[in-house]
N, C-alpha and C positions, 0 to 999 in steps of 0.2 A: 573855394567853392563851395557851397553851399548846396543843399538840398531840398527841395520844396516840394513836400508832402500835400496834394492839396482830396478833401477826401466828403464825400455827400455827409448828411447834416440833419437826418428826415428827422431828429426830435430838437435840434435846438432852435432861433429866431435867426439864419444866416441860415442861406442854402449851401454854403461851400465851408469848412476852419481850415484856414492855411494853416502852418506851423514850419518854421525851421528848424531842421537838422544836421549839424555839423558833420562833414564827412571826417572818417580814421583819420586821414592825411593835415586833414587841418587840429584834429584834439593833437596830433601827434605834435606839428607843431608849436601850439602852444604849451603843452605839457613841458619840451624842452628849452622855450624862450625862461618858461615859471621855469625849473629847475637851474639852469645858466643865474638866474635871477638870484636862487637863494643862495645857491653855491657863489654867485660872484662877492653876497654881502661878509657871507664866513672868508670866504680871503679875506675881503676888506678887514675886518672883523682883526684878524688875526696878524695884522700887517701894522695897522694904531696899533694895538696890545702892542707888538715889538717897538715900537719907533717910541710910545710910553713909558715903556718899560725901561729903555737906556736912556734914555732924557728924561724922569720921573727925580734922579738924586738929585741934579740941574734946576728940574724947573718943576717946585715940587705941585703945582697945579696938574702937573701930567698923570699924579696919580689919580688922581681921579677918574682922566681920561683914558689910563691902563686898566680900573677896577670894568668901567661899561664895557670896553671891546675886552674884557676877562669873563662877566655875564655872560656878552653878547655871544663868544667862542663857544661856550658853556651848552647856552641855549640853542643855537643852531647845531651844535651836535649833537644835541640830547632829540632833537626835536627829529634830525635826519634820519638819528639812527630808529626812534618811531616810527617814523612811513616809511622806512626804506622796510622794517620788521613785517610788514602788511604785507609788501608784491614776494621778497624775495629776503635767502642770506646775507648780511652786509657783511660788506667785501667777502663773502665764499666764506665768511664762517660759520656751522651750523651748531651755533649761540642756541640753547635752549628758546619754547613761546617766541621764534622769529619765524619768516616766513609763512606766515600766519594762512591765506589765502590757500596758498597750493599743496600747503598739509594740511588743510582743515576743509576744504570746502565741501566734499561729501555733508559734513555736517553743518557747515552754513547753507549748504541749498536743503538739509531738515528742515534747518530752526524757520526760513525764509518763508521751506513749506509752508511750517506748522503755524506760522506767522499772520499769515494768508488766510490760511482755514479759520485763526478763531477770532480773527479781524473786520477782516473783509468778506468773509462767505458766510456767516450767520446770518438767520433768519432774518432778526432786525436789523443788521445794514440793510438790506439786498431788496428785503422789503420795503421799511422805513421810502431808500432811496428811490425808488419805482414806485411809489404814492407821492412825492413829495416833487416829482418833477410833472406828475400828467402827462403821460407816455402818449396814451390817445388822442388830445387834444393838440402837441406835436405835431405827433405821428400824420393827423388829420389834418392840419392846418398846410405840414409840407405838401402830403397824397390831394389837398385839392388842387394846384397851382396845377396847372397845365402841362406846362413846359416836367417840373417832376415825372407828372403822371405818363410822358412820352415819355420819358427816358428810365422809367421803371418799364414801360411797355416795350421799350426798344432791348433790354439784360432780357426778359421773360423770354421775349420771342430769340435771342440770341440763346438759350438757353436749353427752352421749348425741343431747335431744330437738332440744338445737342444731342437731344434725347433720341430725336425720329435717326438721327444721322445709327443711333448707336444700337438701336434695337434692330431685332435680326427680323428682316422680312417672316423668314420660313415658321421661327416662332412665331411672330406673331400670328400668322394665317393659321399653324396649330394652336392655340386658342381661339381664334373663330371660331373655328372645325369642332372644336373640342362644343366651346360654348351652345353653337348653334347644337350640336344634337345632343347636347345634357337638357339644354330649355323649350327647344322647340321639338325634336325630337322625340325622344323620350315619351312625353308625355303623348295621351291621344290625343286624336286630332280629335276627335267625330262627337265625343262628349259635351268639347268646350266651344266646338262652334256649333251642335246644337243651341245649346243655353245661352252664350249671343244671339242665336236663329229666331227664337222663341220670345226673349224680350224687345230683340226689334218687330215682331209680329206682330206680340201684344202692345207694341205702341204706333201701330200704324204704320212704322218707321217704312216699311216697304213699297207706301202706296207713291210716296213723291220717283224711287226709281224706278215704278211700272208709269208714271207717266213721264217723266222723261224716255224710257224708252216708246210709246204713243207717238208723243213728239217728233219724236227724231225720224220715226216709225212714218208721219203721216207726209212731215218734212221730201221725206227723200220717194216716197210718193208720188208728190207733185212735183219734185223737180226730174226722174222717172217716170212719163207715164209711157213712155213704150215698155214700160219691165213686163206688161203683159198684150205688147204687140201679138206674140201668139201659145204663151201659153197654153191658155184655152180652146186656139182653135185648133193645133198642132193638133188635138188632140179629138174632133172631129171626123167623122163618114168625108171619102173626098167625094164625093159624088152629092156634099152641101156646095148651093151659092157664094161664089166669094162673098156677098154685100153680107149673110149668115155670119161671117166670119167673125166679121168687121165689125157686126153685132154682137154677137156675142164677149168679142174679148173687151171692147167698150164697157160694155155692162159687166163684165167679171174687174173692170180696173175700177171704175166705179163702187161697187157693192164692198170691194176691200176697201177703197178710202170711204165709205161711209160708214164700213164697219168698226173702221179702226178710232172715226169720230167719236162715236158712240162711246166707244169704251172709255174716251178720251174725258169725254164732259159729262160721262153716269159715275158718281164715286161709287152707284150700287149695283153695276151693272152685273151679270152673273159670273162676265169672262173673269171680274179683281175678283170678286167672289170663291172663285174658282183656283181665283190666283195664291190667294190669301190661306183655303184650306190646301195646298200641298201644298204651300211652304210652311204651314204649320205643323203636317204633317209628316216632312219631309227632318224639320228639328225636331221633335217627337223623338222621331225613329232614330234621328245621331245621336239621343243620349240613350233609349230605349233597345234599342231595338238591335241582337246582338250581330244577324245578318248587315244590316249599316256602317255598322262599326268595324264588324270586322275588313267591309270591303275599303270603308276607308283609310282603316291603317295598313293592307294591301299595298294603297296609291304612296303611301308614308312612307314606307319600309322601300318602296320601287324610287322614291327618292331620292333617301335615303342612301343607297348602296348607290344611288349613278357618281359618275365621277365632278360633274356638276358643282357638287355640294363645294367640293375643294378647291374647284376652279371660284365660284362666287367667295371662299372668304379670302382666296391670293383676291381677286381683283376688287372685293371693299378696303381689302385693308390699301391696294396700292392709290386707288383714285380717293380714302380717305388721307394715304401720305400728304400725294401728291397736295390736293388741298389742302389741309395746313400749311405745307411746307409754303407751298406757296404766296398763303397767306400771311403768313411770318413773314416773309420775307421783304413784300412791299406794306412798305412805312403809310402806305395811303389806303388798305387793305379795308376791308369791315370790321374782319375778325379785329386788325387791331384797333381801328377807331376806338371799335364798339369798348373794348379791352380797355383802353385808355380815359371813354367817355367813364367805366364801370366806377375805372380807381380815384377820379376827380369825384364820383358822384361820392364813393363811400369814405373820402378824406372831407368833402360837404357835411358829411350826416354825424361824421365824429364830431367834429367845432360847432352843428349845431344843436344836438341830441342829445341835451344832461346826458340823459337815463341810459341811453345806448354807448356812452363815455366809460361812463361809473359801468356799464357790463366786463365795458375791454378793460380796463384796470384793473377789474376784479381778476377778469382770466389770464392779463400777464402777471399781473399780482403772485397769484395760486400757484399760475405756471411757474416760474420763479423760483415760488419758495420752493416747490415741490424739486425742482430738478438741483435747487443749493443742496436740500434738509436733502438727497438720498447719493446725491455725486460733490458731495462739498473736498472727501476725501480724496477721489479721484480727477477730479479738478486743481487741487494743489498739492497731491501727487506728481500730479506734467512739471507742474517748479522741480521735486525733488529730483525726480527721474531725472529732468534733463541737463540738472547743473553735473548730477551724476557724469552724465554722459563727454560731458566737457571733458579736453584736455586740459592741465592743471596748467600749462605754461602760458595756453591760446588764452587760458579762463583771467590769469593774473595780468596777462597784456592787458585786454578788454580794459578789463575791471580798473587795470590803471588807466587808460586811455580814459576813459570815463569821468573819474574820478581825482585821476594822477594830478592834472593841473591844480585843482581848490585844495587837495593835501599841501604841495606847495605853499601855500601862505600861510599852514601850520610852520613850516620851517623860518618864513620870513617873521611873521609874528614871532615864535619862540626869536628870534636875534632879536630884535626892538624890544622884548618885552624882557626878554637875559638881561640887556643891556642895561634897560632902566630901573630891576631888582639888582646889578653888579652893584650899579651907582650908587643906589638907593643906599646896600647895606654896608657899600665902602665908606661915606656920605655918616652914618650913623656911630657905626663903628668908629670913625676918625673924632665926632661929636664928642661918643665917648667918655675918649682914650685921654682927650683935653680936658674934660672935666674933669678926671680921673687925675 
């Protein structure tokens, strides 16, 4: 059985890269099979040698077979010793320079770490590779695919919801309250409000607000004619005739509506100018009058001491958290749709905008070069430290599973090469002997 790993490939030509990795059980079975084959060749060579050695006097050409079998045994045994010495002591004998991997594990790890640091984590290698692959274009092409953008949005949403769950409500409320106190309550309100008000009055921005109030007032008066039904007449003497009361009330209502209408239609009406002067004076007082400033500060301090500040922080965070969580959880939410659209837009721009792509490539390259330059030793040190923590026996077993099957070919090749060498040496020796 094999394990198939599918991984996203944002900078490749395909969306997924698939690779098949044998399991440890499969590696163990393959290793045993190759060991049996190599050992079988050694045994076969020994059998052939024994038969040929016994019959070579009667059958002269078997001397050549004996020489080949003898060479095959020598090669097989020598290579068996060499391969075995990598992982353990041959036959359990503590022969010097054997069991190399378990006895020199730490040194091998340090050497491997130094090799990676010098050869793979150099500025030239990392920067050259990043410049050659055009990472911004490949990343942009991947992000520009709506399916990829949706997938990235989904993963980001899951991560964001996890962060929301990790955040303690009390801690966040404390932060909101401290920020509100620092940025909203510590500065004086009156001068700031006064400066804003002065700018608004200087730009005649207050006229729009006055117009809106007058329009609403006129609409309300037209919609509620009974509002003045007895407002004035109730203040007249009791002995006045009833029709006089009605006349007075109607006249008062008409006068008020006429006054509101006149103020609304006349940009230079005295009431408008009075309002402008009042607002200008108020803005000036908020900035320069100590009494007005102190009065506003008193209102602010009363608000600051109110428990509603803490309640507001809690309510604000609860509302924001609930809204974010709902939006992140809903695949059809406007937030996730906007995020996916933004990702696609970024990808499209990375592909189409050469200037932006060049900037991104430069940023990525510079960042990678800085990380490599600053943390090269620490990154390579991970290899050394990891190997040092490995158990020698377990390390030996795992390495043998990884490369042991291939190493058995050395034994097989040694058997074959030994046989050919033995045959060649014997043939040359026999020929020379015949010539002499």
